[in-house]
N, C-alpha and C positions, 0 to 999 in steps of 0.2 A: 234688486237682489242679484241679478246676473253681474252687474258692475262690481258689487261688493265681493261676490264670489271670485271673479277673475282677478281682482286686485289682491285679494287674500292669497289666491293660488300663486300669483306672480311673486308676492313677497316671500312665501314659503320656499319657492324654487330658488329665489335669489339667496335667501338665508342658507339653504342647503348647499348651493354651489360655493358660497363664501366659506361655510364651515369645512367643506371638503378641501377647498384650496388652502385653508389655514392648517389643516391636519396632515395633508399628504403632499410630499414634495412633488413639484411638477416634473414632467419628463425632462425639461431643459436642465433643471437642477441636478437630477440624477445623471443625465448624460454628461454634464460638466464635471461632476464628481468622479465618475468613472474614468473620464479622459485625463483629468488632472492626476489621479492616482496612478494611472498607467504610464503617463509621461514621466512621472518621477521614478517609477521602477525601471523603465526602459532607458531613460537618459542618465539617471544618477546612480542606480543600484547595479544594473546588470554588468557582467564582464563578458565581452565577446558574445553577447546575446543570452548568456546563461546566468544562473542564480544559485545561491546556497539557500539556507533556511532563515538564518537570523543575522542581523548586522547591528553593531553599535551605531548610534546615530551619526557619529563622526567617522565611521568606517575604520576605526582603529583595530577592531577584531571582527571576525565573522565565523559562523558555524554552519555546517551541514549536520549530519548526525554526530560529527566531532568537529573540533576547530579546523578551519580550512585556511590554506594559503590564499593570498590575494589573487593568484593566478588560477584558482580552482573554482569549479562549479559543481553542484551536486545534482544527480539525476533522480534519486529517490523522492517520492512524494513527501513534502510539498515543494520540491525543487524545480529544476528547469523544465522537466516534462509536464508537470502539473501547471506551471505558469504558461507553457505553450498551449495546453488545453483550454485554459480560461481565456487566453487571448482569442482563440478561435471561437469560443462561446460568445465572447463580446462582439466579435465581428459578425457572427450570424444574427445576433440580436439587433445590431445597429447599422450594419452595412458600412461602417466607418473603416476605411482602408488602413488607418493607423494601427488598428488591432491586428489586421492581417500581416502588416509589416513587422509588428512585434513578434508574432508567431513565426514568421520567416526567420527572424534573427535567432530565436530559440532553436528552430530546426537546424540552422546552420551550425550552431554550437553542438547539437546532438550528433549530427553527421560527422563533424570534425572528430568527435570522441569515439566513433564506432571502431571496433577492432577490425583487424584485417579479415578475421573469420566472419564477422557480422554481428557480434553482440556488444554489450556494454558493461563496464564496471560501475560501481556505486557512484564514482565521481570522475570528472575529467580535469586534468591539470594541463593547461595550455603551455606551461613551461616544459612539458615533456616528461619522459620516463625517469630521467635522473632526479628531477625535482620530486616526482611522485614516490620514487623509492626512498628518498630522504624523508618524506612525510611518513611513510610506513615504518621506517626504522626509528622514528622519534615520537611524534604525536600518536600515530596509530599503535605502535608497539606498547605504549604505556596506558592505553585505555583498558583498565582491568577487566571490565565486564563486556567489552566489545571485541571479543576474540577474532571476529571476522576481519578486523582491521589490523591485527597484529602480524600479519604475514602478507608480503607482496607476491601474488600469484602471476600477475601479468596476463590474466585471461578475463573472461566475461562472467557475469553472475545472473542467475534467474531469481535470486533472493529479492524479497520486497518488490516483485513485479518490475524490476529495473529494465531488463531486456525486452520483455513483452510489451511494457507500456511505452517504451521508446519506439518500438516498431509500430504500435497502435497509433501513436501521435503522427509518425511519418505517413501512415496510411491516411489519416485524416487530412494531412497537408496535401497529399497526392490527390485525394478525392475532391477536396474543396473546390479546386479550379481545374482538376484533371491536368495538373502541371507535371510534365514528364521529368522535371529536374529531380523530383523526389523518388522516382521509380527505382533507380539503381540501388540506393541505400535501403529502400523498402524490400526489394527482392532479395538483397543480400541478408537482411535480417530474417526474412521468412525462411530462406534456405538454411540459415544457421539454426533456427529453432527446430526445423524438421531433421536436420543432420544430427543434432545433439540428442535426439530421442533414442533411448535404448531399444533394442529389438522387441523387448517384452512390453513396451509402451511407457515406461517410466522415464523420468529426466533426472540428471544430477543437479546439484546446486550450482556448480560452476562448470564451464566448458570453454575451450578444450580441456580434457582431463589433465590435471596436474596433481602432484603430491608434494610432500616435504614438510608439512607443518604438523608434527606430532607434539601435542601439548600435554604435559604432565602425564604421559603414558597413554593418552587418548589418541587413537589413530586419526589421520587426516580424513575428514568426513565428506569433503566436497564432491567426491565421486559417487556418494551413496544416493539411492533413490530418495527423493526429498519431497515430502508433503508440507514441511514447515513453511510458514508464510505463503502457502498456496502456490508453491513452485509449479507443481504438476497441473493443478487446476487452471492457473492463469495461462499456461501455454496452450492447454486445450481450448480455453475460452478465446484466446486470440486467434487460433486456427479456425475456430467456428466463425468468428467475425470475418476472417479472410474468405471463408467459403460463402458466407451470406452476401458479402458485398463485391467480391471478385469473381465468385461463381466457378471456381476451378475444381474439377474432380480430384485433383491430386491431394487436396487437403483432407479428404474423407478417411483415407487409410490411417494417417497419424492420429486423427481425432478418435476413431474407433479403437485404435490400439491404446490410446491414453485412457479412454473410458474403461476398457477391459482391465487395465492395470489396477484400478481401484478394487476390482472384484478379486483378482488373483492374489493381491497383496494382503488381503484380510487374514489375520491369524486364525487358527482353528478355534481359538477361544472366543472369537468374534470381534477382537479389538485391532487397532492399528498403532504402530509407533509413528513418530513424526519424521523419522528417517529410517531406511532399511539398508542393511549391507547387501553385498552381492549374493548372499545366501537367502535373501528375503527375510531376514530376521531383524527385529527391532535393534537399532544400534545407537551408540552414543554419538554426540556431535560436539558442541562446545562443552567445556568441563562442567557446566551446570545443567547439561542436558544428557542425563544418563540413558543407558539402554533400557527403555521402558515403553509401556503402553500409555497413551494419553487419552483420558476420557473426552477432552475437547476435540482432539483430532478424530477420535472414533465417531463422535456425533457428527462432525462436519463431513467426514468421508461417507457416512451413511446417508446424509442429506444429498451429497453429490450423486450417490447411486440412484436415489429417487429421481433426481434431475435427469440422469442418463436414461432411466426407464421412460420418462415422459418424452425425451427426445427421440428415442428409438422404438419404443413399444415392446422391447425385448424384456420379458419377465425374469431373465437370468440376473438382471441387475437388482432385483428385489430379494433374491434368495438369501443374501447375507444379512438383511436388515433385522429379522427376529433375533438372530444370534448377537448382533451388536446391541440391540435393546436389552437383551438378557444380561449381557456383560456389564452394561452401564448401570442397570438396576442393582447388580451385585456389588459394584464398585463405589456406590455412594457412601460417603462418610457417615458414621453414626451421628445422631443429633448433637451430642456434646462436642463433637469435633468440627461441626459446620460453623461457618462465619457468614451470617447473612445469606446472600444469594450464592456464596461460594460453598457449594455442598459436595464438591468432589476434590480429591487430591489432584494436583497437576500431573504427577507421575505415579504409575503403578508398576511395581517391579515385574519384569517380563517372565521371571522364573517363579517367584513366590506368590505373585498376584496380590501383594500387600502394598499399601501406600508407602512411598519413600519420599523423603524431603531433602532438599539441597540447602547447604549452609556454607558460609565462608569464614575464614579467619586470616589474620594478618593485616597488613596496611597497604600493600601495593601489589601490582602484577608480578613483580620480580620475586618477592618472598611470600606472598599470600597464596592461598589455594582454596578451592571449593571442595566440599566433601559431602557424602550422602549418608543418611541414617533414617530411622523411623520416628524421629522426634519432631513434632510439629511446632516447636517453639523457636523463636528468633529466626523467622523465615526471611528469605531475601526480599528486598523491596522492588528490585528491578526485574525479578522473574518469580512472582509469588508462588508459593507452594500449594495453594488451593485455588480452585477454578469454578467458574459458572459454566454449566452445561445445559443446552437447550433440549433436554430429553423429552419434555412434554410436547414441544413443537415437532420433534422428530416423530413421535408416536402419531400425532395428528396428521402430519404430511404422509406418513406411511399408510394410514387408514384411508386418506383421500385418494392416494395413488391406486390402492386396491379397487376402488370403486369407479375408476375411470373406464369408460368404454373404449373399445378399439377405435371407434370413429372419432372420439375426442382426441385420442393420441395422434391419430393420423392428421386430423385437421390442424392441430396446434404445433406440430413438429416442423421446424424450419428445414429438416432434411427430407421431408416428403416432397417429391416432385409435384409442382403445380404451376399453372400459368401465372405470369406476372400481371397483376391487375392494378398496379399503382400508376399514378399519372406522372411521377418523377422517377429518376434513377434510384437504385437501391441505397446509395450513400446518403440520399436526402432524407430517408425515413429511419435508417438504422443508427442508433446512437453508439458511437465508438468510444465515448468517454467513460473510463472505468470509475473514476472518482466522482460520483454524483452527490448532489446536495438536495435531497428531496423534501425541502420545506416550502410551504406556501408563501404568499406575499403578505407579510405582516407590516401594516402601515407604520406602526411605531418603530419597528426594527429598521425599516427603510429610512425613516427620518433620523434615527439614531446614527446609522452608518454615514449618512451624508454629513451630519453635524460633527462627527468625530474626525473628519478629515481636516488636517491642520493647514496653515497657510502655504506650506511647502508641498502639499499634495501627499502627505504621509498619514498612514494609519498606524500610529505607534502603539505598542503594547508592552506590558510588564510580563506577559506570559511567554517565557522563552526558556530554552535549555542552554545553559552556558557551561563553562568548564574551567579547570585550573590551567593556566598557561604551562606549556612544556618547560621543565627546568632540569630534566635529566632523569635517569633511571632511579627507581626506589632504593633506599638505603636501610630502612627500618626492617629488621629481621625478626623481631619478636612476634610470637603467635598470638597477637591480641584479638579480642572480639569486639573492639571498639567500632569497627566498621562492618559488623556482621549484618546489620539491617539498613545500612545507608546506601544511597545510590553511588556514592563516590568514596574512595579510600583517602589516603593521605594526600599531601600537597603535590606529590608526583603523579597521581592518578589523573589522566586526561579524559576520563569518562564524563559525559554530560550529566548535569543535574539541574533541577528546576531553579530558576531565578526566584529568590525570596525577598528581594529588595524592591525599592521603588524605581530602579533603573528601567528606562524604557528602551525598546528595541524596534528596529524595522523587521517585520516578519512576513515572509512569503505566505505562510499559512493564513495569517490575518488578512492579507491582501486578497487571497483566493476566496476565503469565506465571504468577505464583504462584497467583492465583485459579484459573487453568485447571488447574493441578496438583491443587488441592484439589477443584474441581468434578468433575474426572474421577474422583477417589477416591470422592466421595460417590455419583456415578452408578454406579460399579462395585460399590458396596455396597447 
């Protein structure tokens, strides 16, 4: 009986191991796929260590947020910075120096594009300013809905986390091997972020302050206090990371001032606009961003105030939450106006407190225009007029915050002085990567990613944003509504739109997502 039992057990174990081997790629397969894909991106795709977002397989055209010159690389996610982050993630998971070398190349590209003051623009053109100005005056100028690219400022931007994430990546590079080569650029970036903060704690969208782009009567908005795309929050977040891993007291004052700005910028009605003028009033920005309060911004800012309370234990950060909740409840659209989970207007007029909607007419940036009314028909597709707001989550988080004890706040706050009890240096336990992919290890997904890699080491995809080639300024003058709800206007509009053909593209976003799947698999093993 013992012999039969042991034989059966052995058979079951062998069958189990065989089944597991058949269903799940082995570490060697995963490591080979990761390296093959990375070698293709580094050796065949990158330019001076940098990347855009999409490439035709023959490299005849390429795009960041808009079409890019061959000499250009993009910094916005999922561009050069995000590629550098994933190379570092792969290095930490595998200890393969090739990934660190790839991250070094990305870092050199980023440092090359750092402004004299210390920040970064959306993109870097290795051909220099003359080439970049030409791009802005042609391709950038004719992107109807991308007004941020219609004017060359010659300064740096905090929009889309460009400057703060570039600085974050350089900090990772510095900390990974404590390599002093990255310290000067990192210090310059940190000083730039601190210097650009207004005395009241807010930040502009671009810095050093410039003006000169008044569009259809809208003032230049880049000096305004900017919440849009988390400008202020990401700068606070980065400075908190600096404090946690570098441990310098000088970061605390700008951090606390930034937190306080959220509190003092709340309107008396309880709401926030996504950008405020120098009088701290809701202001317009791009011509489809009117002077208005935003339910989405109001909810997000209220959530930040709860976060600041948890970090500091100061109840003043909770004082404006009830007013924000009250305003949000009153701003919800009536049932017949709601669209699924979109139960709020994107914009609420700052004077009348009524929903307002943005529309456009015309064919191109030269003769077309955006306008505002109270009609919720024919809404923009690229900046939809109705929004999802996490009000229930805000209420729940506020309720939890009220029930936190003083001891819990003190114990969990990174700003509370305490002895260091870890066995490794701070940079080894604090994750500096903003763009995380919090998915578990799915055996089928790992297998799928490995098998999708082609013989050249490419993960090709049809999911891409492409654009009309630049052919000159618009000529159609009629006030048509043909393009009212489309992402792109006539053939002169260089704005991006989703690829709807079977054409495949090389995509940094696809590479990053797939690498994260495989990195998580390696780490789990």
